[in-house]
Every structure is written in C-alpha cells, then in structure tokens.
Steps between C-alpha positions, in 0.01 A plus 500: 500500500790738572622474140146565370466807721832642376403432139162670539655800678757547225240457226271751668778755537603463135142539382462798729791665323345414162163641604664837559608499136158387377312755708716784372524408132176327406265797557737711291490253212868408538652154469544310823783296351741761364686722541649397830422708808662841520539757774220754451729780618817451289380246241784256568413136436480306825743206511372156592696499824329826598155357427494215752174525701542666841873420527607754237290769665667430834848480352460833321322656799200582289689710241605473137861385467572762233318819604408427863134580432269341754327178403139492627463276804182363343713271282656287776177515699308352209763231458483411871122502495489266202754267663288487816179447300649213301618331818154555645342329198730201544413471869128545427495220239804285585386184319312634196713612205200630309388718792856623550529597132156665509579688818840620375345620176222679689743673738707617204188639332395686812845653542516612135150646515571687824819658372359602162182641651691699760758630251288554189137478620437217257465122508638381163285257301813309401575411864145384561477305175831322556414425861158370399647269240760365743229446759277312258784271395592419861140436599421283200820299537520466875165590658232394250239427768489871589440634148126557547542673837771728370305587186195596709719700739668687212167581335337609825793722601506660156125560504505654849780744432364582154175604666695717747700653213178591319355656814818677606733540199722755674591254772527175306675439169472208260848391604364433847206310350725275295735451795203374706427240232861380507483484879189282472686264271785461744308501827171329418247552777761682708463798268200604713702591812771643272254753355354580840844567644593710195190716528541533878863607469414749229216640707725545804755690297225711346361588846850589614550732205164668564586551867834654407414701191125547521321572173836522320534124545252448216756643259771255607513195279587183691567186292276211602720221359732484801202455733372212289853356502508518878169317521626241250818437698314450826243278330774287347618400846179510700206549260371138506504503881306827500236355266473180711460706819226711343308199367529307824399803707199618302374211286554181699294380790 
C-alpha cells in the first residue's frame, strides 16, 4: 500500500502542475502541449529541472531562476492538493481499480474547472467533454451495473441547474449546468448532496458579501463552478453515506 500511496501522490502532483497549464492556456485558445512553460515576467523557457512539482518551487524559494520574479504560491498549493486528493481516492476505494480511476479523473476535472473558473470566469467545454468521455469509458468498462443510475443522475442534475439558469441567468451559466451533468455521471446518486453542498456554500458566500458590501454585492460576480466542485469533492468521499443516512432517517420505518 505504501508504494501505491507514493505513486498516487506523485501522479496527483504532476497532474496538478499540468492543470495549471491547461487552466491558463485553454481559455485563451492556446495549445496545452507546446511551447514549453515560460516565465510570464521575463519570457525565459522553464527548464525541466525547474518544473518539478513542489520541489522546484521550494528550491527556488518561489522565484524565477532568471529574473527572480515571484512564482504564485497557488501553483505548489494546487500540486499538493491534487497529491492529497489522489491519495484520498486510493484510500477511499483501495480494492476497486475502476473506482480509483473514476475518482482520480473526477478530482482532476474539479481542479481544472475550479482554476479556470476562478482565473477566467469560464468552464471550458473541452474540459467537460473530455472528462465526460473518460467517465463514460471507465463506467462502461469497469462499472457497467451503475450505468442507468449515473445516466439518470446526470440528466437530473442537468435539468435542475438548467431550470435555475433560466430563472436566474445572471447567477448561473451554462458551464455550471454542463458541469452538473458531468458530476452526475461520476457521482451517480451522490450528486444530490453534491449540489446541495454547492448551493449552500455559494449562498453562504453570497450572504457574507451582502453583509460586507451591502447593495454593491449584487455587482460582484462570483463564479459558481468552485462551489459545485467543493460539493463534488465532498460527495466523492461521503456522498453515498449522506444519501443512505437521509433515506434511512426519513423513508424507512
């Protein structure tokens, strides 16, 4: 198990580094493959040994080797978060390769969506489409008994958020609607608590902004994707237990 944990941590950190590139380039229509990463301050190409997740940041003390410009701390934090999430997926589903693959893909999707929505206020269709295709392949190949449940969950989540988007277009974009459908594919019935948590977190932040800025808060655009991602992450690890608790508490006996 120790070797598996190390592997998942390294894989998560590497993908976390890659997500930073995807989140920055994809919304701008740039290639995510080439050219290689460059320092945004001086334009110098970053060498492979300066692009090692977390370690390079620590070794260079968070600065570019060539111009000493500060490297945003969000990069190593994302890498560490992805490493921790991948290890969490392994520990959550230790004996199910299909669930591990599905969970790792889902975590990667949520991280990419969060970063792009925070940085560009957009959830790229290419990320959602690729994630959806990967999810379908994993489910069909490794979890065929759950296809119907996941299809219903994806359709229901899409329909619910689509209705919200029609009623409140300023607060809900189609990117959020499509993200909800992808979450339903990955989570199945656990998408219900994921959406509830996402809406609750968004509402709390909204109330906080109103308390601090008053009427001016209405003019502040807050991306909803990260709140959905938070709900999805929690539901990945505890969503089925939440659904079971709800059913047992209110519908049995």
